[in-house]
C-alpha positions, 0 to 999 in steps of 0.5 A: 762889501758892496754898498746897496740901497733900496733902489739898487735892490729892485731886481733882488727877490730873496735873501739868497739874491741879496747875499749873492749880490753883496758877495759878487765883488769878492770882499771878505766878511764875517757872518755877523757883518753880512747879517748887519748888511741884510737887516735893512732889507729883511729885518732881523737876520741871524748869522745861522741864516747867513751860513745857510745862504753861503751853503746855498751858494756852494750848491749853485757852484760858487766857490766860497773861501774861508779864513780866520780873522786872527791866526788861532782865533775862532772868528772866520770871514768868507768871500765868494769867487765868481763862477767860471766856465771851468770845473769848480772845486771847494776850497773851504 
């Protein structure tokens, strides 16, 4: 996941901006990992809040892939595929 400090974040205004910025390189993460990443900037962030921001990314036209951390397990991890000029399709 992208490393971010307060000097990098001067142009980021919302939780959605932070999630988009953090996911821009296509690294895999769980909702819990992203919530922990956002806490220094927003205080307590819920996994449900992260899930909502992921849905918002999809609405913006980004493709977000999901996969199981362990085969047969319940924990999922996600990554964002940057926008392209071609048609978008949802993979998960």
